C-alpha positions as CSV (number, residue, x, y, z in Angstrom):
1,X,-1.7,-19.5,2.3
2,X,1.0,-20.4,-0.1
3,X,-1.1,-19.2,-3.1
4,X,-1.7,-15.9,-1.5
5,X,2.0,-15.6,-0.6
6,X,3.0,-16.1,-4.3
7,X,0.4,-13.6,-5.6
8,X,1.6,-11.1,-3.0
9,X,5.2,-11.5,-4.1
10,X,4.2,-11.0,-7.7
11,X,2.2,-8.0,-6.9
12,X,4.9,-6.3,-4.8
13,X,7.3,-6.8,-7.6
14,X,4.9,-5.2,-10.1
15,X,4.3,-2.3,-7.7
16,X,8.0,-1.6,-7.4
17,X,8.5,-1.8,-11.1
18,X,5.6,0.5,-11.8
19,X,6.9,3.1,-9.3
20,X,10.4,3.0,-10.9
21,X,8.8,3.4,-14.4
22,X,6.7,6.3,-13.3
23,X,9.8,8.0,-11.9
24,X,11.6,7.4,-15.2
25,X,8.7,8.8,-17.3
26,X,8.6,12.0,-15.2
27,X,12.4,12.3,-15.6
28,X,12.1,12.1,-19.3
29,X,9.2,14.6,-19.3
30,X,11.5,17.2,-17.7
31,X,13.7,17.3,-20.8
32,X,10.9,17.0,-23.3
33,X,10.2,19.7,-25.9
34,X,8.6,22.7,-24.2
35,X,5.4,22.5,-26.2
36,X,5.0,18.8,-25.4
37,X,6.0,19.3,-21.7
38,X,3.4,22.1,-21.3
39,X,0.7,20.0,-22.9
40,X,1.4,17.1,-20.6
41,X,2.2,18.9,-17.3
42,X,-1.4,19.9,-16.7
43,X,-2.6,16.3,-16.7
44,X,-3.3,14.1,-13.7
45,X,-1.2,10.9,-13.4
46,X,-3.7,8.6,-14.9
47,X,-4.4,10.7,-17.9
48,X,-0.7,11.5,-18.3
49,X,0.2,7.8,-18.5
50,X,-2.6,7.2,-21.0
51,X,-1.6,10.1,-23.2
52,X,2.1,9.2,-23.2
53,X,1.3,5.6,-24.1
54,X,-0.5,6.9,-27.2
55,X,2.2,9.2,-28.4
56,X,3.3,8.5,-31.9
57,X,6.3,9.7,-33.9
58,X,5.9,13.2,-35.4
59,X,4.9,12.6,-39.0
60,X,5.8,16.1,-40.0
61,X,9.5,15.7,-39.3
62,X,12.0,15.2,-42.1
63,X,13.6,11.8,-42.4
64,X,17.0,13.1,-41.2
65,X,15.2,14.5,-38.0
66,X,13.7,11.1,-37.1
67,X,16.6,10.4,-34.7
68,X,16.4,13.8,-33.0
69,X,16.2,14.3,-29.2
70,X,12.5,15.4,-29.6
71,X,11.6,12.2,-31.5
72,X,13.5,10.0,-29.0
73,X,11.7,11.7,-26.2
74,X,8.3,11.0,-27.7
75,X,9.2,7.3,-28.3
76,X,10.6,6.9,-24.8
77,X,7.5,8.5,-23.2
78,X,5.3,6.2,-25.3
79,X,7.2,3.1,-24.3
80,X,7.2,4.0,-20.6
81,X,3.5,4.9,-20.7
82,X,2.7,1.5,-22.2
83,X,4.8,-0.2,-19.6
84,X,3.0,1.6,-16.8
85,X,-0.4,0.5,-18.2
86,X,0.8,-3.1,-18.5
87,X,2.1,-3.2,-14.9
88,X,-1.1,-1.6,-13.7
89,X,-3.1,-4.3,-15.4
90,X,-0.9,-6.9,-13.7
91,X,-1.5,-5.3,-10.3
92,X,-5.2,-5.1,-10.8
93,X,-5.4,-8.8,-11.9
94,X,-3.3,-9.9,-8.9
95,X,-5.5,-7.8,-6.5
96,X,-8.6,-9.6,-8.0
97,X,-7.0,-13.0,-7.3
98,X,-6.1,-12.0,-3.8
99,X,-9.6,-10.8,-3.2
100,X,-11.1,-14.1,-4.4
101,X,-8.8,-16.1,-2.1
102,X,-9.8,-14.0,0.8
103,X,-13.5,-14.1,0.0
104,X,-13.3,-17.9,-0.1
105,X,-11.2,-18.5,3.0
106,X,-11.2,-15.4,5.2
107,X,-14.0,-13.0,4.1
108,X,-14.3,-11.6,7.6
109,X,-10.9,-9.8,7.1
110,X,-12.4,-7.7,4.4
111,X,-15.3,-6.4,6.5
112,X,-13.5,-3.8,8.8
113,X,-13.1,-0.3,7.5
114,X,-9.6,0.3,6.0
115,X,-8.5,-3.3,5.4
116,X,-8.0,-4.2,1.7
117,X,-6.9,-7.5,0.2
118,X,-3.2,-6.5,0.3
119,X,-3.2,-5.6,4.0
120,X,-5.3,-8.6,4.8
121,X,-2.9,-11.0,3.1
122,X,0.1,-9.3,4.8
123,X,-1.5,-9.8,8.2
124,X,-2.4,-13.4,7.5
125,X,1.2,-14.1,6.4
126,X,2.5,-12.5,9.6
127,X,0.2,-14.8,11.6
128,X,1.6,-17.8,9.8
129,X,0.1,-20.8,8.2
130,X,-1.0,-22.0,11.7
131,X,-2.7,-19.0,13.4
132,X,-3.3,-20.9,16.6
133,X,0.4,-20.7,17.4
134,X,-0.1,-17.0,18.3
135,X,-2.3,-17.7,21.4
136,X,-3.2,-14.1,22.6
137,X,-3.9,-10.8,20.9
138,X,-1.0,-9.3,23.0
139,X,1.4,-11.7,21.4
140,X,0.0,-10.8,17.9
141,X,0.4,-7.1,18.7
142,X,4.0,-7.7,19.7
143,X,4.5,-9.7,16.5
144,X,3.2,-6.7,14.5
145,X,5.3,-4.2,16.4
146,X,2.4,-2.3,17.9
147,X,2.6,-3.3,21.5
148,X,3.5,-0.3,23.7
149,X,7.0,-0.2,25.4
150,X,7.4,1.3,28.8
151,X,10.2,3.8,29.2
152,X,11.3,6.4,31.8
153,X,13.0,9.7,31.4
154,X,13.9,9.7,35.1
155,X,11.1,12.1,35.9
156,X,8.1,10.5,34.3
157,X,7.1,7.1,33.0
158,X,5.6,6.8,29.6
159,X,5.1,4.6,26.6
160,X,6.6,4.7,23.2
161,X,6.0,3.0,19.8
162,X,7.5,-0.4,19.4
163,X,10.2,-0.3,16.7
164,X,10.4,-4.1,16.5
165,X,8.2,-6.8,15.0
166,X,7.1,-7.5,11.5
167,X,7.4,-4.1,9.7
168,X,5.1,-5.1,6.8
169,X,2.4,-6.0,9.3
170,X,3.0,-2.8,11.1
171,X,2.7,-0.8,7.9
172,X,-0.6,-2.7,7.1
173,X,-2.0,-1.6,10.5
174,X,-0.7,1.9,9.9
175,X,-2.6,2.1,6.6
176,X,-5.7,0.7,8.3
177,X,-5.6,3.4,11.0
178,X,-5.1,6.3,8.6
179,X,-7.9,5.0,6.4
180,X,-10.2,4.9,9.4
181,X,-9.3,8.4,10.4
182,X,-10.4,9.6,7.0
183,X,-13.6,7.5,6.7
184,X,-14.7,6.0,10.0
185,X,-16.8,8.3,12.3
186,X,-16.0,6.2,15.4
187,X,-12.3,6.5,14.9
188,X,-12.6,10.2,14.2
189,X,-14.6,10.7,17.4
190,X,-12.0,8.7,19.4
191,X,-9.2,10.8,18.0
192,X,-11.0,14.0,18.9
193,X,-11.7,12.8,22.4
194,X,-8.2,11.7,23.1
195,X,-6.9,15.0,21.7
196,X,-9.0,16.9,24.2
197,X,-7.5,14.7,26.9
198,X,-4.1,16.0,26.0
199,X,-2.8,13.1,24.1
200,X,-0.3,13.7,21.2
201,X,-1.0,12.6,17.7
202,X,1.7,10.0,18.0
203,X,0.2,8.6,21.2
204,X,-3.2,8.4,19.7
205,X,-2.0,6.6,16.5
206,X,-0.1,4.1,18.7
207,X,-3.3,3.3,20.6
208,X,-5.4,3.0,17.4
209,X,-2.8,0.6,15.9
210,X,-3.0,-1.5,19.1
211,X,-6.8,-1.6,18.9
212,X,-6.6,-2.5,15.2
213,X,-4.3,-5.4,16.0
214,X,-6.8,-6.7,18.6
215,X,-9.6,-6.6,16.1
216,X,-7.5,-8.3,13.4
217,X,-6.4,-11.0,15.8
218,X,-10.0,-11.9,16.7
219,X,-10.8,-12.1,13.0
220,X,-7.7,-14.0,11.9
221,X,-7.8,-16.7,14.7
222,X,-11.1,-18.0,13.2
223,X,-9.3,-18.8,10.0
224,X,-7.4,-21.7,11.6
225,X,-10.5,-23.9,11.3
226,X,-10.8,-23.2,7.6
227,X,-8.9,-24.7,4.7
228,X,-5.6,-22.8,4.3
229,X,-5.3,-20.1,1.5
């Protein structure tokens, strides 16, 4: 688990740095020369970053204009674009390492729809280095912050989302549920059925996260007999 934890820390750092750099590049693009801005504004993100990384100084400018705002803008966009590409390469490499670790020690976690290597490692880290210490799927759901909480308005009793627990694990289950809603026919059918029963979207998402936690627990608890990541 320690190796996965270290790779996850490095990946999260690279993701944060890339997000910050993307925001900086787009801020610079706002003040770019109108002709350059118009040429770049129609590009999708991937092509935009690639094009910016390959910008070169304008060879047609006179020597005294080499320090102009337009030239500084091109150089800044180029440097930021190359930084984004470099960080993307790091993120991809770390994802590959996480995937290899999971394939070796917990391949069953990659089988369900919507669980990628990042979410799988997050849930394993929440479980701890000794998964057997969480003895029931109800305790794991509470640990992930997806166990329902009873509340009363005075007139009716209901349940609400749990705002406690490990928020990273909660976010991993949240991503899993929304991926399933897009791609898994069973989840889509369940959502439609509960909607017809009068359930709100929030109530259905809460139920789906609880079911996802149950499935993950049953998969994770088998890891305890394997060598640790």
